[in-house]
Structures are given as C-alpha cells and as structure tokens.
N, C-alpha and C positions, 0 to 999 in steps of 0.2 A: 696393867697392860702397857706394854712398851710403846713409847711414841715413835712414830716413823722418823727417820733421820732425813732431813731435807738438805738437798745440795745447796751450798752457799750461792747466793745470787751475785752474779758478776755484772757489774754495771759498765756498759761500753761508753767510753769517752770519745767524743769526736777528736779525730787526729788533726791537730793544727800544726802547720809547718812553722818552723821557727822563723820569725820575722827577719832575724839576722841572716838566715840562709837565703831568704827571698831577696833581701836587699843585696846580698853578696852576689847573687846570680844575675841580677838585673843588668849591671854594667857589662858583664861578660856577654850576655845575650845581645845587648845593643851593639857591642863591638863586633860580634860575629855577623850580625845583620849588615852592619856598615861595610865590613870586608867583602861580604858576598855581593852587595850592591855595587861596590867599587870594581870588583872583578867582572861583573856583568857589563858595566860601562866600558871597562877596558877591552873586553872581548868584542863588544859591539863596535868599538872604535877601530879594532884591528880588521874587521870585515872589509874586504875590498869589493868595490862595485865592478862587476864583469865588464870588460870593454865592449863597445858596440861591435856587432858582426862586421867583418871586413867586406867592403864593397866587391861585388862580383867583377872579375876582370872583363874588360871590353871584348866583345865578340871579335874573333880573329877573321881577317879576310883571307883570300887565297894568296898563297906564296907567289912571288914573282922574282925575276932575275934578268940578267943580261940576255938579250935575244940575238939570234943570228938566223938568217933566212934559210928556209928549206926548199920552198918552191912557191909558185903562184900560177893561177889559172882561173878562168871563168869569173874574173873579178875578185877572187879571193887570194889571200896571202897566208902561207903557213910558215911559222917561225918556231925555232927551238929555244926554249928558255932553260937557264941553269940557275936555280936559286942557291942561297948560301948552304943549304943542307946537301947540295950536290945531286938531288933527285930531279933529273930533267923531265920536262913535259913539253908537249907541242900545242900550239894554238893556231886555229884557223879563223881568220876574221876578214870581213869585207869592208871596203872603204864606204863611207857614207855618201850616197848619191846626192847631187846638188838639189837642194830644196826638201830633203828628207831628214833634216837634223833632229826633228822631234819624233821620228818613227822608231819603233822598237828595233833593236839590233840583236842578232844571235852571234855568239862567239863559241866555237867548239873547242873543247880542251880535252886532251888525251894524256894519260899518264900510265905508269906500269900497273897500278891496281885500281885506281878510280878515274873515271872519265865523265864527260857530260857536256853541258852547255851553259852559257851565261846569257841571261836575258837582261838587256840594259836599254837605256834611252826611252823608256816608256813613262807615261804620266797616269797614275791611278785615277779611275773615273769616280770613285767614291770620294765625296767631299772631305778633305782633311786627312785622307788615308796616306800614310807614308810607310815605306819599308823599314822595319826595325831590324838592326843587325842581330844575327843569330836566331831570329824568329823563324818558325816553320810556316810555310804557306802551301795550300793546295794550289795546283796550277793545271788548268784545263787547256790543252793544246788542240785546236780544231783546224786541221789542214783541209784544203779543198779536195784532196785525193787521199783515200785511205781512211783509217779509223781514228776516232778521237782518242787522245791520250789524257790520262789522269795521272799527274806526276806530283811529287813533293819537292818543293824548292826551299832553299835557305836564304834568308836575307843577308846581304853583304854590307859592310860599312859604307860603301859608295852608293848605296841605294839600288843595286842590281839584285837579281835573283839567280841563284846557282842551283842547277838540277844535276845531281850526281848519280851515276849508275856504275855498276861493276864493269871494269874494262872488258872483261870477256864477253859481255853482252852489249857492248857499245853499238856495234853496227846494226844489230837487230833492233835495239831500242830506238835508234835514230832513223830507221828505214822510212817511217811516215814523213819525216822532215826531208829526207833525200828525194822522195818521189813527188812531193807537193810543189805547187807553184806559188801558193799563197797560204798563209797560216795566221790565225788569230789566237790571242791569249786572254785568259780570264782567271781571276782568283777570287774566292769568296771574300777574303779579307780586304782586297784591294780594288775589286771591281774589274771593269774592262781595261785591258792593258794595251789594246791596239792590234793592228793587223800589219803584216809585212810581207814583201815578196821574197821568195826563196830561190831566185835564179842562181844556178851554180852550186846549190847546197850539196848535191850528190857528190860533186868533185871535192868539195871542201871536207866532207865527212870522211871520204875514203883517203884523201891525201893526209889528213891529220892522223888517221889510224896508221897509215904507212910510216909516217914520221915517228910515231910512238914506237912501232916495232923496230925501227932502225936506230933510234937514239934513246928513247926513254927506257926501253927494256934492256939495253946493253950495259 
C-alpha cells in the first residue's frame, strides 16, 4: 500500500527588521520631527494679533454757520444760517427772560427736508441723569391746551435734545406748541425736564417756516 505524500511543513519565522535599517531611519525621523516643530513655531510667530476695534466717532451735533436776520416779533427772533455745506436753514429763538436762566428753552429749526425743535436749558430730575450725545430719548410734551405729544429726541453734544420731523409736516406737528400757553416736558430716561411759557410761539413757528420757504428751499 502506497504511503500518502505529505506536504512539506513550512515553518514561519518571525520577521525581524534589520537593526541597521532601524538605526538608519531614526535620525531621519528625528530630523523630520524637528523641522515640523520648527515650522510650527515659525508659523505661530508669524500670526498677527488683530488690532483693537476702532473707537466709534463722536456723535455729531447740528450744523451751524454764519447767521443773518430774517425778522423778529412777539419776543422771538428768526435768523438765516448758512453752514459750510451751503444748505441754509432758519432758526427761531426767544431771548431768555430775566430770572429764567434755568428754565427750559425751545428753539425752532426749519430746513428743506428736516425741521423740528431743540429743547435746552433744562436740568434732568433723575439723580445723576445726563444727556448722552447721539442717544435716543422718548419725550412727552404736555401742553395746557391740546393733546399730549409723544416724540423721539436725540441727545446733542451740548446736552440739549433735538426733535426732528419731516419738513412737510412741520406746521401740523408743531400745532400743539403754537396753541399752548404753557408746556411741560418729561423723558423716561431723564425724568422731569421742567415747564416753560410759550408766549409768541405761534408767530415763531410760522415765521420760521416762512423763512425756510424763502431761503432754505431756494
């Protein structure tokens, strides 16, 4: 009987890497790592720190310019102003009566597209409250005749409040101030702003609008 032929047994030997190859690779690996580390340090050194944000420009006040008289009456004076940009506007203001230096004052301002009034000379009733330039404030105007007005005012650098309205609606918006004899002002952020007399305000409002039509719109 024939013996079965057995396949030769193959013995697997563990594969050992040549020590010389390992030794040869080690300096190269270290050099590559050093180069990468140096490159990372160089890149981190090249990173620039972003500059701090630029400070916001100061809030601008209302433009002004040389004035010439337009007319006067009822204790008010209307003048024509020509700023550097050449866009003229008119201002109606009343002299401060003796003994009322601390009372609020109204100045009506009319221009071709935007008109309104400036409230100045007041002292906020809230302790420590001051007008911040560029800040928006609600302004409640309470005349002794007519309806109460809820307006929006902007703080000016000189501590006044400016209420702007479209010129086409100036006379209508100012009607309660034209009819009233006395008016008080209040703001949520500033408190009570005081009370003032409005003698001659109807003449001032109409005269400033007439000045605007003749000079600011031309």
